[in-house]
C-alpha angles and dihedrals in degrees: 000000000000091000090052092052092048091049092049090048092052092049092050095047095043092059096230108173094355101111137035123227109243121194116199126194098229131058135189123215113210122126086334134357122279117188100185105114128108096196138025090239091055090052094046091050089058094056112113106161129055095243098054114111134190121217139166114271106249091204096050115128114185115232117259123242116288116268112272094020094116110104130189116251126206119220124219089260091058096252117137119235121197 
């Protein structure tokens, strides 16, 4: 029982599975780099000092389409395309 409590405690304090990795398309360079902006305008609105700069996140990968969003399309000749 003690081992189980210790294991649960370690899992809770280590943060396993508690937060999702979010990748945003815009970054701001100030003292460090913060890539937490959805739009360029959002990034620019957060600039306080004269040396801050916004730039596109070079590691940004847009999310794919939601599962099940692919629909069949019919062509003019009546054939079905998937």
